[in-house]
VMD Tcl script that draws the C-alpha trace (Angstrom):
set ca {
  {86.33 98.63 81.62}
  {88.29 96.08 79.67}
  {91.08 98.56 79.05}
  {91.37 99.31 82.75}
  {91.44 95.64 83.64}
  {94.20 94.97 81.13}
  {96.58 97.52 82.59}
  {95.59 97.06 86.22}
  {96.46 93.36 85.95}
  {100.10 94.31 85.46}
  {100.22 96.21 88.76}
  {98.18 93.73 90.79}
  {101.20 91.75 92.14}
  {102.73 94.83 93.74}
  {99.52 96.18 95.24}
  {98.40 92.76 96.48}
  {101.80 92.10 98.06}
  {101.60 95.34 100.05}
  {98.16 94.48 101.44}
  {99.21 90.90 102.23}
  {102.24 92.14 104.19}
  {100.10 94.56 106.14}
  {97.64 91.86 107.17}
  {100.34 89.38 108.22}
  {101.95 91.92 110.53}
  {98.78 93.53 111.89}
  {96.74 90.38 112.58}
  {99.59 88.31 114.06}
  {99.19 89.95 117.47}
  {97.43 86.99 119.12}
  {99.87 84.45 117.67}
  {102.88 86.32 119.04}
  {101.14 86.52 122.40}
  {99.72 83.02 122.78}
  {99.14 82.70 126.53}
  {99.33 79.17 127.99}
  {98.12 78.29 131.48}
  {100.16 80.11 134.13}
  {100.40 80.46 137.90}
  {102.51 82.26 140.46}
  {106.15 81.24 140.54}
  {107.29 80.15 144.01}
  {111.06 80.20 143.72}
  {111.90 78.29 146.91}
  {109.56 75.42 145.98}
  {110.96 75.26 142.45}
  {114.49 75.05 143.85}
  {113.32 72.21 146.14}
  {112.23 70.30 143.00}
  {108.51 70.34 143.75}
  {106.45 69.43 140.69}
  {104.17 71.97 139.04}
  {101.11 70.07 140.23}
  {102.38 70.04 143.84}
  {102.96 73.80 143.71}
  {99.47 74.35 142.28}
  {97.80 72.19 144.95}
  {99.77 73.70 147.81}
  {100.34 77.37 146.99}
  {97.74 78.47 144.45}
  {94.08 79.18 145.35}
  {91.45 77.17 143.47}
  {88.27 78.81 142.19}
  {85.32 76.39 142.32}
  {83.25 78.61 139.99}
  {85.74 78.58 137.13}
  {87.25 75.20 137.95}
  {90.76 76.65 137.62}
  {93.64 77.73 139.83}
  {94.18 81.45 140.26}
  {96.58 82.84 137.67}
  {97.90 85.90 139.48}
  {97.68 85.22 143.25}
  {99.04 82.72 145.77}
  {98.73 81.92 149.48}
  {100.99 83.81 151.88}
  {102.89 80.86 153.41}
  {106.41 80.52 154.72}
  {107.66 78.83 151.57}
  {111.26 78.60 152.73}
  {110.17 76.39 155.65}
  {107.77 74.45 153.38}
  {110.64 73.67 151.02}
  {112.70 72.32 153.94}
  {109.83 70.11 155.16}
  {108.96 68.66 151.78}
  {105.54 68.40 150.15}
  {103.95 65.70 152.35}
  {105.08 67.25 155.64}
  {104.17 70.76 154.50}
  {100.61 69.68 153.75}
  {100.38 68.01 157.18}
  {101.63 71.10 159.06}
  {99.92 73.60 156.79}
  {98.63 75.85 159.59}
  {102.12 76.26 161.02}
  {103.26 77.80 157.71}
  {100.71 80.65 157.78}
  {100.72 83.73 160.00}
  {96.99 83.29 160.73}
  {94.30 80.60 160.71}
  {93.03 81.60 157.28}
  {96.03 82.23 154.99}
  {96.09 85.50 153.12}
  {95.99 85.58 149.35}
  {98.62 87.90 147.85}
  {99.66 88.86 144.33}
  {102.93 87.63 142.89}
  {105.63 89.23 140.77}
  {106.54 86.32 138.49}
  {104.78 83.40 136.86}
  {105.44 79.88 135.61}
  {103.92 78.79 132.30}
  {102.75 75.45 130.97}
  {105.23 75.32 128.09}
  {103.79 72.06 126.81}
  {100.85 74.12 125.50}
  {103.05 76.68 123.71}
  {106.82 76.69 123.82}
  {107.64 80.32 123.06}
  {105.70 83.59 122.77}
  {106.34 87.17 123.77}
  {104.05 86.51 126.74}
  {106.03 83.55 128.10}
  {109.41 85.15 127.40}
  {108.68 88.48 129.09}
  {105.94 87.45 131.56}
  {103.22 89.61 129.99}
  {100.32 88.51 132.19}
  {98.49 89.80 135.29}
  {99.80 93.26 136.21}
  {102.07 93.21 133.11}
  {99.21 92.33 130.75}
  {98.96 95.92 129.62}
  {102.40 95.54 127.99}
  {101.03 92.73 125.84}
  {98.15 94.94 124.67}
  {100.71 97.66 123.99}
  {102.52 95.42 121.49}
  {99.40 95.66 119.31}
  {98.82 99.32 120.16}
  {102.39 100.02 118.99}
  {101.47 98.55 115.62}
  {98.58 101.02 115.37}
  {100.74 103.91 116.62}
  {102.98 103.15 113.67}
  {99.92 103.63 111.47}
  {99.42 107.05 113.05}
  {103.03 108.06 112.39}
  {102.64 106.86 108.82}
  {99.41 108.83 108.44}
  {101.25 112.01 109.46}
  {104.39 111.54 107.37}
  {103.22 109.67 104.27}
  {101.28 112.49 102.58}
  {104.28 114.81 102.75}
  {106.59 112.23 101.16}
  {104.12 110.98 98.56}
  {103.14 114.47 97.44}
  {106.76 115.64 97.40}
  {108.61 112.65 95.91}
  {105.80 110.63 94.31}
  {103.91 107.48 95.22}
  {106.22 104.96 93.54}
  {109.68 105.88 94.98}
  {108.25 106.18 98.49}
  {106.77 102.69 98.11}
  {110.20 101.27 97.28}
  {111.91 102.99 100.22}
  {109.22 101.84 102.66}
  {109.46 98.27 101.40}
  {113.21 98.16 102.08}
  {112.75 99.72 105.53}
  {109.97 97.26 106.39}
  {112.17 94.30 105.48}
  {115.10 95.53 107.59}
  {113.00 96.50 110.60}
  {110.99 93.29 110.56}
  {114.14 91.16 110.63}
  {115.73 93.37 113.31}
  {112.71 92.88 115.59}
  {113.49 89.14 115.69}
  {116.54 90.03 117.79}
  {114.67 92.13 120.37}
  {116.27 91.64 123.82}
  {113.31 93.09 125.75}
  {109.63 93.85 125.36}
  {110.43 97.58 125.18}
  {112.70 97.12 122.17}
  {110.14 94.79 120.58}
  {107.41 97.43 120.99}
  {109.64 100.08 119.36}
  {110.36 97.81 116.41}
  {106.66 96.96 116.06}
  {105.93 100.68 115.83}
  {108.58 101.50 113.22}
  {107.86 98.34 111.22}
  {104.15 99.09 110.94}
  {104.97 102.71 110.00}
  {106.86 101.50 106.94}
  {104.28 98.83 106.08}
  {101.32 101.20 106.20}
  {103.14 103.83 104.15}
  {103.71 101.13 101.56}
  {100.00 100.25 101.53}
  {98.97 103.91 101.29}
  {101.25 104.49 98.29}
  {99.80 101.49 96.48}
  {96.23 102.46 97.32}
  {96.71 106.00 96.02}
  {98.19 104.74 92.75}
  {95.32 102.32 92.28}
  {92.62 104.93 92.99}
  {94.27 107.48 90.69}
  {94.59 104.97 87.85}
  {91.03 103.61 87.86}
  {87.89 104.84 86.14}
  {84.75 105.52 88.23}
  {83.11 102.27 87.13}
  {86.14 100.13 88.03}
  {87.08 101.78 91.31}
  {84.91 99.54 93.48}
  {86.10 96.42 91.64}
  {89.79 97.10 92.05}
  {89.26 98.44 95.55}
  {87.80 95.06 96.48}
  {90.57 93.13 94.73}
  {93.15 95.33 96.47}
  {91.73 94.22 99.82}
  {91.24 90.58 98.83}
  {94.91 89.99 99.63}
  {94.09 90.95 103.23}
  {91.54 88.13 103.46}
  {94.00 85.69 101.87}
  {96.66 86.69 104.40}
  {94.24 86.19 107.29}
  {93.61 82.64 106.05}
  {97.33 81.96 105.54}
  {98.39 83.35 108.91}
  {96.96 80.59 111.17}
  {98.71 77.92 109.10}
  {102.05 79.74 109.25}
  {101.68 80.37 112.98}
  {100.69 76.74 113.63}
  {103.76 75.42 111.82}
  {106.18 77.99 113.28}
  {105.45 78.34 117.00}
  {108.57 80.14 118.38}
  {107.76 83.83 118.05}
  {111.17 84.96 116.75}
  {111.06 82.50 113.85}
  {107.44 83.45 113.22}
  {108.39 87.13 112.98}
  {111.06 86.31 110.40}
  {108.62 84.16 108.40}
  {106.04 86.96 108.30}
  {108.65 89.55 107.26}
  {110.28 87.67 104.38}
  {107.22 87.94 102.05}
  {108.26 91.58 101.72}
  {110.61 90.26 99.06}
  {107.51 89.65 96.93}
  {106.89 93.36 96.72}
  {110.52 94.16 95.98}
  {110.47 91.69 93.10}
  {107.15 93.00 91.73}
  {107.89 96.70 92.29}
  {108.83 97.21 88.65}
  {105.19 96.53 87.69}
  {104.02 99.45 89.83}
  {103.52 102.67 87.80}
  {103.65 106.20 89.11}
  {100.33 108.01 89.45}
  {99.71 110.02 86.25}
  {97.66 112.51 88.27}
  {100.60 113.18 90.57}
  {102.92 113.56 87.57}
  {100.62 116.19 86.10}
  {100.51 118.11 89.39}
  {104.31 118.25 89.22}
  {104.21 119.52 85.61}
  {106.11 116.42 84.50}
  {104.40 116.24 81.13}
  {107.02 114.12 79.41}
  {106.88 111.43 82.10}
  {103.08 111.51 81.94}
  {103.16 111.13 78.17}
  {105.52 108.16 78.38}
  {103.33 106.52 81.01}
  {100.19 107.01 78.93}
  {101.95 105.54 75.90}
  {102.84 102.43 77.92}
  {99.31 102.16 79.29}
  {97.83 102.57 75.84}
  {100.14 99.85 74.48}
  {99.08 97.51 77.28}
  {95.40 98.30 76.74}
  {95.75 98.23 72.93}
  {94.30 101.71 72.64}
  {95.23 104.53 70.26}
  {96.42 107.86 71.61}
  {96.55 111.32 69.92}
  {99.70 112.79 68.45}
  {102.36 114.05 70.86}
  {101.38 117.68 70.27}
  {97.69 117.10 70.86}
  {98.48 114.91 73.84}
  {100.68 117.60 75.42}
  {97.96 120.23 74.92}
  {95.33 117.98 76.49}
  {97.57 117.16 79.44}
  {98.25 120.85 79.99}
  {94.53 121.60 80.18}
  {93.90 118.65 82.50}
  {96.76 119.80 84.72}
  {95.19 123.24 85.05}
  {91.84 121.68 85.86}
  {93.40 119.61 88.62}
  {94.74 122.67 90.41}
  {92.33 124.43 92.70}
  {92.51 128.20 93.04}
  {93.78 127.84 96.59}
  {96.48 125.39 95.59}
  {97.70 127.71 92.83}
  {97.66 130.66 95.20}
  {99.78 128.75 97.69}
  {102.42 128.11 95.05}
  {102.36 131.76 94.00}
  {102.98 132.80 97.58}
  {105.82 130.33 97.86}
  {107.56 131.72 94.76}
  {107.05 135.42 95.53}
  {107.88 137.86 98.32}
  {111.35 136.60 99.13}
  {111.63 138.94 102.14}
  {108.97 136.86 103.90}
  {110.13 133.50 102.57}
  {110.08 131.56 105.86}
  {106.70 132.92 106.86}
  {105.25 132.21 103.44}
  {106.55 128.65 103.42}
  {105.06 128.05 106.85}
  {101.76 129.47 105.62}
  {101.84 127.30 102.50}
  {102.62 124.22 104.61}
  {99.76 125.04 107.00}
  {97.32 125.54 104.13}
  {98.44 122.23 102.67}
  {97.88 120.35 105.92}
  {94.40 121.81 106.46}
  {93.34 121.69 102.81}
  {90.79 118.88 103.48}
  {89.10 121.39 105.86}
  {89.40 124.40 103.54}
  {85.64 125.04 103.34}
  {82.83 124.64 105.84}
  {81.36 121.83 103.75}
  {84.66 119.95 103.57}
  {85.32 120.48 107.28}
  {81.94 119.00 108.20}
  {82.55 116.09 105.85}
  {85.96 115.41 107.41}
  {84.58 115.52 110.96}
  {81.98 112.89 110.12}
  {84.57 110.71 108.39}
  {87.01 110.99 111.30}
  {84.41 109.75 113.77}
  {83.31 106.94 111.46}
  {86.92 105.82 111.04}
  {87.49 105.75 114.82}
  {84.46 103.56 115.43}
  {84.81 101.23 112.43}
  {88.51 100.61 113.12}
  {87.88 99.78 116.76}
  {84.98 97.49 115.89}
  {86.81 95.69 113.07}
  {90.03 94.97 114.96}
  {88.17 94.28 118.18}
  {85.91 91.66 116.60}
  {88.78 90.16 114.58}
  {91.02 89.71 117.65}
  {88.35 88.64 120.14}
  {88.93 84.89 120.05}
  {89.86 84.65 123.76}
  {86.65 86.30 124.96}
  {84.52 84.28 122.56}
  {86.34 81.17 123.93}
  {87.16 79.57 120.57}
  {90.32 78.11 119.11}
  {92.56 80.99 117.98}
  {93.79 79.32 114.78}
  {90.31 78.22 113.71}
  {88.76 81.62 114.51}
  {91.38 83.55 112.55}
  {91.05 81.28 109.51}
  {87.27 81.58 109.48}
  {87.60 85.31 109.98}
  {89.76 85.58 106.86}
  {87.40 83.30 104.97}
  {84.42 85.49 105.91}
  {86.15 88.52 104.39}
  {86.27 86.98 100.91}
  {82.50 87.31 100.35}
  {82.68 90.64 102.20}
  {85.01 92.14 99.60}
  {83.04 90.61 96.75}
  {79.92 92.13 98.28}
  {81.60 95.55 98.13}
  {81.55 95.48 94.33}
  {77.83 94.66 94.21}
  {76.75 97.13 96.87}
  {78.78 100.08 95.58}
  {77.46 99.62 92.06}
  {73.84 98.80 92.87}
  {73.09 100.52 96.19}
  {75.69 103.26 96.41}
  {78.10 104.21 99.16}
  {75.91 105.84 101.81}
  {72.99 103.36 101.91}
  {75.43 100.45 101.91}
  {77.36 101.84 104.88}
  {74.23 102.45 106.92}
  {72.85 98.95 106.30}
  {76.14 97.17 106.95}
  {76.81 98.99 110.21}
  {73.30 98.21 111.47}
  {73.70 94.52 110.56}
  {77.07 94.36 112.33}
  {75.64 96.05 115.44}
  {72.74 93.61 115.51}
  {74.79 90.39 115.29}
  {77.43 91.50 117.80}
  {74.77 92.79 120.23}
  {72.99 89.42 120.12}
  {76.31 87.68 120.79}
  {77.01 89.95 123.76}
  {73.51 89.37 125.11}
  {73.86 85.58 124.92}
  {77.23 85.64 126.71}
  {75.78 87.95 129.37}
  {72.73 85.74 129.92}
  {74.54 82.40 130.12}
  {78.00 80.89 130.39}
  {76.89 77.83 128.41}
  {76.30 79.44 125.03}
  {77.22 76.96 122.25}
  {80.58 77.80 120.74}
  {79.16 77.39 117.25}
  {76.55 80.10 117.93}
  {79.20 82.54 119.16}
  {81.41 81.85 116.14}
  {78.58 82.32 113.64}
  {77.37 85.57 115.21}
  {80.91 86.96 115.49}
  {81.82 86.10 111.91}
  {78.59 87.51 110.49}
  {79.28 90.71 112.38}
  {82.85 90.74 111.14}
  {81.75 90.18 107.55}
  {79.47 93.21 107.76}
  {82.05 95.50 109.38}
  {84.81 94.34 106.99}
  {82.60 95.23 104.02}
  {81.79 98.60 105.60}
  {85.47 99.29 106.35}
  {86.39 98.72 102.71}
  {83.61 101.01 101.49}
  {84.68 103.70 103.97}
  {88.22 103.55 102.59}
  {87.07 103.95 98.97}
  {84.39 106.48 99.90}
  {86.95 108.73 101.61}
  {89.19 108.75 98.54}
  {86.25 109.68 96.31}
  {85.22 112.71 98.38}
  {88.40 114.76 97.91}
  {90.54 116.20 95.12}
  {93.89 114.85 93.98}
  {95.64 117.59 95.96}
  {93.66 116.71 99.10}
  {93.21 112.96 98.66}
  {96.46 111.76 100.21}
  {96.01 114.06 103.21}
  {92.35 113.19 103.69}
  {93.04 109.46 103.68}
  {95.97 109.85 106.06}
  {94.00 112.11 108.43}
  {91.23 109.53 108.52}
  {93.71 106.69 109.01}
  {95.18 108.70 111.87}
  {91.74 108.88 113.48}
  {91.08 105.22 112.75}
  {94.21 104.23 114.67}
  {92.77 105.84 117.78}
  {90.03 103.22 117.61}
  {92.31 100.34 116.71}
  {94.73 101.27 119.52}
  {91.84 101.04 121.95}
  {90.65 97.63 120.70}
  {93.35 95.40 122.31}
  {92.84 97.10 125.68}
  {89.08 96.63 125.39}
  {89.58 92.95 124.55}
  {92.35 92.16 127.05}
  {91.55 94.38 130.03}
  {87.76 94.79 129.83}
  {87.41 91.19 128.64}
  {89.00 89.90 131.85}
  {86.27 91.67 133.82}
  {83.36 90.47 131.68}
  {83.74 88.42 128.49}
  {80.56 89.90 126.99}
  {81.56 93.55 127.54}
  {83.92 93.98 124.54}
  {81.23 92.75 122.14}
  {78.74 95.20 123.64}
  {81.18 98.09 123.11}
  {81.89 97.11 119.49}
  {78.17 96.78 118.75}
  {77.53 100.30 120.05}
  {80.36 101.68 117.91}
  {78.96 100.06 114.78}
  {75.54 101.57 115.47}
  {77.00 105.05 115.95}
  {78.89 104.69 112.65}
  {75.63 103.89 110.87}
  {74.05 107.20 111.80}
  {77.23 109.22 111.25}
  {77.45 107.99 107.65}
  {74.00 109.26 106.66}
  {74.90 112.96 106.09}
  {77.80 112.11 103.72}
  {77.23 112.84 99.99}
  {76.76 110.01 97.52}
  {79.59 109.47 94.98}
  {78.36 106.51 92.96}
  {79.36 106.69 89.25}
  {81.04 110.08 89.68}
  {84.51 111.06 88.52}
  {87.17 111.72 91.12}
  {87.07 115.46 91.87}
  {90.14 117.27 90.56}
  {89.66 120.70 92.17}
  {87.80 122.25 95.06}
  {85.01 123.16 92.71}
  {85.00 119.69 91.08}
  {86.75 120.09 87.77}
  {86.98 123.54 86.26}
  {84.79 123.65 83.21}
  {86.52 125.41 80.37}
  {84.87 126.10 77.01}
  {86.97 124.31 74.43}
  {86.98 123.41 70.79}
  {85.34 120.11 69.86}
  {88.63 118.58 68.74}
  {90.26 119.52 72.04}
  {87.39 117.94 73.96}
  {87.80 114.74 72.00}
  {91.54 114.69 72.71}
  {91.03 115.10 76.47}
  {88.33 112.42 76.39}
  {90.75 110.06 74.67}
  {93.44 110.74 77.30}
  {91.02 109.94 80.13}
  {89.87 106.75 78.43}
  {93.46 105.46 78.06}
}
mol new
graphics top color blue
foreach p $ca { graphics top sphere $p radius 0.5 }
foreach p [lrange $ca 0 end-1] q [lrange $ca 1 end] { graphics top cylinder $p $q radius 0.2 }
display resetview
């Protein structure tokens, strides 16, 4: 354990920077879209220099139940004539300005905003309220669509070119795209940039996560998995402070993008995955990496000859029969080269489903990822429906994830993966269901009660989400691992894409409804996790049949054991 900690400490800045960047971009959705009070814009009255309060009193319906003016509708008056009469005369001759005794209430096409509450957001700049509210939700959905694109493309690049070079390329792309989005002239362009930016960011995170998982021993995997995610919690606590100090959304976007320089500066500490190097038959590079790791960990390694022999055997163990057969097909039968390459590519893509057992495992994981992603992002970005201060809620949400990630280490070591998931999902479902029930039963629920219940639910689902991530990586071989994680992330984005629409659209109908939906999803995840196999204290599988067992000489066994311990 000590040896792993020594070397892992050198790569922590790079991996932590990637996670921090991801959190800043993903969780900033509500800060970009801060929505101040708004009402229908009546152009003729604005041109006549009526005050905002006069327009509200004269043209906008008032709801006695909510104690607020309507945000999306106005009275159907002759506003041109009202502007000519002036406010006092228009109020006196109000009935003459309507076509009927009781004025109709109609929807409007543009709004005015109370800019004293918030001077600049994507909502105020592009009028993303009322019938255009769906565009605001789409700005967050675009972020998750970028995750889907990344989930499709990343495994091909990482398995072809390696984890480390892809991480560098994605970091540069993320920096350029993030800065370019500050110049977006329309909400459409902004949505496109959000999509491409998140694609690069998530590819960067995936590369770092794969390197970390493929460098750690079984006993340290849960520890470093938790530390890898701790940067997410730190970013969630930093984000409200940054957003509070930098209110204009374009400047905020630039401020959240520039930390990408941290990764670029720390990239040199990031090693390539030795497992990937072995799969590429790059023995010399693997040897050099192991020598560096051994020097960092102050461990002795065998002679170069013995080391090469051990690495060769390990490389053969890591290749499943199907994987080897695919490469044989690719190299032979030149007359059917295109067909063979297509077949090899297809087998590669479906390799996580190559057996009935693996296919069933993947189906369960895909459904769990959909539900846990929707619940996590939905609860995290539900401040408006819970009716709490956005900055305070986000900070407390990040703070609640610190013990959540520390809890991961304890639960995965003591209780195991499957029991921990079941218990955490049930706890999350319980707290969020109680919160939904209280909001349904009364409109006067204490804010403190809603915050506590929401954050306890978020702590549970955040812990479960982290375990699901690590659990998925442990259930597949090195050849399948990148694909399995990306397939599951693809499925998870279906849930996270749905979460802003559930919060924004369903939440306008009933504030308690989103919490009820998220509670149900957490409960379904609990039961879906039960059939999954336990992986506590087990080595990462290297082949479809979990490490080919070859009868070897005692000295050879000792050499391989030494290589693994380095």
